[in-house]
C-alpha angles and dihedrals in degrees: 000000000000090000095053092047088051091049090050092050092049092050091048091051092052093050096048094041088056086064125197094342091080097031093050118109108256090216090059092054090053094048110116117245092232131036141155088245104048105022118080119233089245092056091049095049096041091058110075095214097046089042091059088053094045089053093044092058099030105032114199095006098107094051094050109113093219091056087066089080090057099058094107092053130078122241088248089059093050091046089077088062096048109017093167094055093040100040123173089246094053092046092047090054091048089049090053092054094041090054088067095057114092119225116275113251 
């Protein structure tokens, strides 16, 4: 009995000393740095790499003067105003490309 309590204490010490790395949610670690749901339009068009993807999937949108007012919104939020232009399919393709872009340091 003492041996199993000691083993449990050692195991607990290892887990707790590892800190947040072991305790972190694995899904959070796999979460992309940029997305149409969580990144603002401003974030996407200010980063040259994500802007190129934005322009690839939504040509001409980033240079539209009216779009300037939407910089604080996400593309998923803007989708409700222009569902044809910002279709689920288009945004899903953009998300697939954005998922490959590492977070800017």
